[in-house]
C-alpha positions as CSV (number, residue, x, y, z in Angstrom):
1,M,67.7,123.0,269.1
2,L,71.1,122.7,267.8
3,G,72.1,124.1,264.3
4,A,73.3,121.1,262.7
5,R,72.8,118.2,260.5
6,P,73.9,114.9,259.2
7,R,76.3,114.7,256.1
8,P,77.1,111.2,254.7
9,R,81.0,110.6,255.0
10,L,83.3,108.1,254.0
11,A,86.1,106.7,256.3
12,F,89.6,106.0,255.2
13,G,92.1,104.5,257.5
14,T,95.1,102.0,258.1
15,S,93.2,99.7,260.5
16,P,94.2,96.0,260.2
17,Q,90.3,95.8,258.7
18,G,91.3,98.2,256.2
19,G,89.0,99.0,253.6
20,I,86.4,102.6,253.5
21,V,84.0,102.8,255.9
22,P,80.2,104.5,254.8
23,G,78.3,106.5,257.3
24,E,77.6,110.2,258.1
25,R,78.8,112.9,260.3
26,V,77.0,115.6,262.3
27,L,78.1,118.9,261.0
28,P,77.3,122.6,262.6
29,E,75.3,125.0,260.0
30,E,76.5,128.3,259.1
31,V,74.1,130.6,257.4
32,A,74.1,133.8,256.7
33,V,72.3,136.3,259.1
34,A,72.0,139.6,258.2
35,L,71.4,142.3,261.5
36,T,69.4,145.1,260.6
37,F,68.4,148.2,262.4
38,N,65.7,150.6,261.8
39,G,65.2,148.7,258.3
40,S,68.9,149.1,257.4
41,T,71.2,146.5,257.2
42,Q,74.4,147.1,259.8
43,A,76.3,143.6,259.2
44,V,75.9,140.4,257.3
45,M,77.5,137.2,259.3
46,M,78.1,133.3,258.8
47,A,76.6,131.8,261.8
48,T,75.5,129.2,263.3
49,P,71.7,129.7,263.7
50,D,71.0,129.4,267.4
51,D,70.4,132.0,270.0
52,L,70.0,134.7,267.4
53,E,68.0,137.3,269.5
54,D,70.7,136.7,272.3
55,F,73.8,137.3,269.2
56,A,71.8,140.4,268.1
57,Y,71.6,141.9,271.3
58,G,75.4,141.2,272.4
59,F,76.9,142.6,268.8
60,A,74.5,145.8,269.4
61,L,76.6,146.5,272.2
62,T,80.2,145.3,271.9
63,E,79.8,146.8,268.8
64,G,78.6,150.2,269.9
65,L,75.5,150.3,268.4
66,A,72.8,149.7,270.6
67,R,72.3,149.5,274.5
68,P,69.7,146.9,275.5
69,D,67.5,149.4,276.7
70,E,67.7,151.3,273.4
71,I,66.2,148.2,271.4
72,E,62.7,148.6,271.1
73,S,61.8,145.7,268.9
74,L,63.1,141.9,267.4
75,E,62.1,139.6,265.3
76,V,63.9,136.8,263.1
77,V,62.6,136.8,259.4
78,E,63.8,134.1,257.3
79,T,64.2,134.6,253.9
80,P,65.3,132.6,251.1
81,K,69.0,133.5,251.4
82,G,69.2,133.4,255.3
83,L,67.9,135.0,258.3
84,D,67.4,138.5,258.7
85,V,67.5,140.0,262.3
86,Q,65.3,142.8,262.2
87,L,66.1,145.7,265.0
88,W,64.4,148.2,265.8
89,V,66.2,150.9,268.3
90,A,66.1,154.7,270.2
91,E,66.4,157.4,268.2
92,A,69.9,158.1,270.3
93,A,71.0,154.7,269.1
94,E,69.8,155.7,265.2
95,A,72.0,158.1,265.1
96,R,74.6,156.3,266.2
97,L,74.1,153.8,263.4
98,K,74.5,157.0,260.8
99,E,78.1,157.9,262.2
100,R,79.2,154.5,262.5
101,R,78.0,152.5,259.7
102,R,79.2,148.9,259.4
103,V,78.8,146.3,256.5
104,M,80.7,142.8,257.3
105,A,79.9,140.3,254.8
106,G,82.7,137.1,255.1
107,P,84.2,134.1,256.7
108,V,83.2,132.7,259.8
109,G,85.2,134.5,262.5
110,C,86.3,137.6,260.0
111,G,86.4,139.8,263.5
112,L,86.9,143.3,262.1
113,C,86.8,143.0,258.2
114,G,84.4,145.6,256.8
115,I,85.1,148.3,259.2
116,D,85.4,151.3,256.8
117,S,88.0,153.3,259.1
118,L,90.8,152.9,261.4
119,E,89.3,154.9,264.2
120,Q,86.3,152.3,264.1
121,A,89.0,149.2,264.2
122,M,90.7,150.5,267.1
123,R,87.8,153.0,268.8
124,E,88.5,154.5,272.1
125,M,87.1,152.5,275.1
126,A,86.7,153.7,278.9
127,P,89.2,151.8,281.1
128,L,87.1,149.1,283.4
129,P,86.8,150.2,286.7
130,H,88.9,148.2,289.3
131,G,86.8,147.5,292.0
132,G,87.0,144.4,294.3
133,Y,86.4,141.5,292.4
134,R,88.9,138.7,293.0
135,L,89.4,135.0,291.5
136,T,91.5,132.5,293.3
137,P,93.6,130.0,291.1
138,T,91.8,127.5,292.0
139,Q,88.2,129.3,290.9
140,I,90.0,130.0,287.2
141,M,90.8,126.6,286.7
142,A,87.5,125.4,287.9
143,A,85.8,127.8,285.2
144,V,88.0,125.9,282.4
145,A,87.0,122.8,283.8
146,A,83.4,123.4,283.9
147,L,83.7,125.0,280.2
148,P,83.5,121.1,278.1
149,G,80.2,120.3,279.9
150,Q,78.5,123.5,278.2
151,Q,79.9,122.5,274.5
152,A,77.1,120.2,273.5
153,L,77.5,121.7,269.5
154,H,81.5,120.9,269.8
155,D,80.6,117.5,271.7
156,L,78.1,116.6,268.4
157,T,80.2,118.1,265.9
158,R,83.6,118.9,267.1
159,S,83.6,122.3,265.3
160,A,82.4,125.2,266.9
161,H,83.9,127.6,270.0
162,C,82.0,128.3,272.8
163,A,81.9,131.3,275.6
164,G,80.8,130.9,278.9
165,F,80.4,133.5,281.8
166,W,81.5,132.3,285.2
167,D,80.8,133.6,288.6
168,G,83.2,131.9,290.7
169,T,80.8,129.4,291.6
170,R,79.5,128.2,288.7
171,M,79.2,129.0,284.8
172,V,75.6,130.6,284.7
173,A,75.3,130.8,281.1
174,A,77.1,129.7,277.8
175,R,77.1,129.8,274.2
176,E,77.9,128.2,271.3
177,D,78.8,129.1,267.4
178,V,81.2,128.3,264.5
179,G,82.3,132.1,264.8
180,R,84.4,132.7,268.1
181,H,83.5,136.7,267.9
182,N,79.3,134.9,267.1
183,A,79.7,132.7,270.2
184,L,80.6,135.9,272.2
185,D,78.2,137.7,271.4
186,K,75.4,135.5,271.8
187,L,77.3,135.5,275.5
188,V,77.2,139.3,275.8
189,G,73.1,139.3,274.7
190,A,72.0,136.1,277.0
191,L,73.7,138.3,279.7
192,V,72.3,142.0,279.3
193,S,69.3,141.4,277.1
194,G,67.1,140.8,280.7
195,R,65.1,137.5,278.6
196,M,66.5,134.9,281.0
197,G,66.4,137.3,283.8
198,N,69.4,138.7,285.9
199,I,71.5,136.0,285.8
200,A,74.7,137.3,286.4
201,H,76.2,141.4,287.0
202,P,79.0,141.5,284.4
203,A,81.2,143.0,286.4
204,K,81.3,140.0,289.0
205,G,82.8,137.1,286.9
206,A,84.9,136.3,284.2
207,V,84.7,135.4,280.1
208,V,85.8,132.0,279.3
209,L,86.7,131.6,275.7
210,T,87.7,128.2,273.9
211,S,89.5,130.4,270.9
212,R,92.7,132.3,270.8
213,V,91.9,136.0,271.7
214,S,92.5,139.0,269.5
215,I,92.1,142.7,270.0
216,D,88.5,142.5,269.0
217,L,87.7,140.0,271.5
218,V,89.4,142.0,274.5
219,Q,87.0,145.1,273.0
220,K,84.0,142.8,273.4
221,V,84.8,141.5,276.8
222,A,85.5,145.2,277.7
223,A,82.5,146.6,276.6
224,L,80.7,143.8,278.4
225,G,82.4,145.1,281.6
226,A,83.6,141.7,282.3
227,P,86.6,142.2,284.6
228,V,88.3,138.8,283.6
229,L,88.6,137.2,280.4
230,I,90.2,133.0,280.5
231,A,90.9,131.6,277.5
232,V,92.2,128.4,276.9
233,S,94.7,129.0,274.0
234,S,96.8,132.2,273.7
235,P,96.4,135.9,272.6
236,T,98.3,137.9,270.4
237,A,100.5,140.5,271.7
238,D,98.5,143.7,270.7
239,A,95.5,141.5,272.7
240,V,97.3,142.0,275.5
241,D,98.5,145.4,275.5
242,L,94.9,146.8,274.9
243,A,93.9,144.1,277.6
244,D,96.5,146.2,280.0
245,Q,95.3,149.5,278.9
246,L,91.6,148.8,279.6
247,G,92.1,147.3,282.8
248,L,91.4,143.7,282.0
249,T,93.0,140.8,283.7
250,L,93.9,138.4,281.0
251,I,94.6,134.7,281.5
252,A,95.5,132.5,278.8
253,Q,96.5,128.7,278.1
254,A,94.2,128.2,280.7
255,R,93.8,124.3,281.8
256,P,92.4,122.2,284.8
257,E,95.4,122.0,286.3
258,R,97.3,125.7,285.6
259,F,96.8,128.8,283.4
260,E,99.2,132.0,282.5
261,A,98.1,135.5,283.6
262,F,98.9,138.5,281.5
263,T,97.8,141.5,282.8
264,H,96.3,142.8,285.8
265,T,96.9,139.6,287.7
266,D,96.4,141.5,291.3
267,R,92.5,140.5,290.9
268,I,94.2,136.5,291.8
269,E,93.9,136.8,295.3
270,T,97.0,134.8,296.3
271,E,99.0,136.4,294.1
272,Q,102.4,138.0,296.2
273,S,103.4,140.1,293.2
274,H,102.1,141.3,289.7
275,V,102.5,142.4,286.5
276,R,101.4,145.8,285.8
């Protein structure tokens, strides 16, 4: 099911036919989604109401709240004003939640809004291991070319972000949302929750995004353990710095015929020299 509904609209133009044309456009849904851990609301996000189980698993992991094996149960509960995703987590995760409480209520894609300290926003993360995973330029451009085929909600509405996981030969999973952070969290959840089986190993593939790359997206990809991030738009300067620190290969301005690489380009097989 796609989180979208038609809405009436009037089309205005300067065509020879002129006039005002009534009709409708299908638009994505945007609802309040609460993420509740052990009875305490940890975050409230505006999100597309699809793949919420994946969203919960992904958010818990990328925000450092709970690993997939620490989530004991999950239920999506409808309320008069939105959806409440209720998770029950193990004692170790409950202790982390008490240390790092986060309440987020804001616009779509607010990213770091609601974090109550600079330490939480710029949390320490272990660098990614620099293993043997490599991609060729042809594989990178093929990943970008494959992404539009995963964007059913965007095709319907023209207003949704997508995050996909490319294993070098195919896009093994993809998720969409009106918020770019939400789309990535949903993808992470699909990969790590085990609900779809072991569809991919995070360390053996690349995350592909339709959005620009900010610091918090770099953090989320690093939390997943993926060594490569490919984006169709540009990164911020500080996102590049963080990707370099975390050992993440950051590729941006990616198209089916070209791309730009910013960090740890030794993971691109055919290069003669690389940027540190």
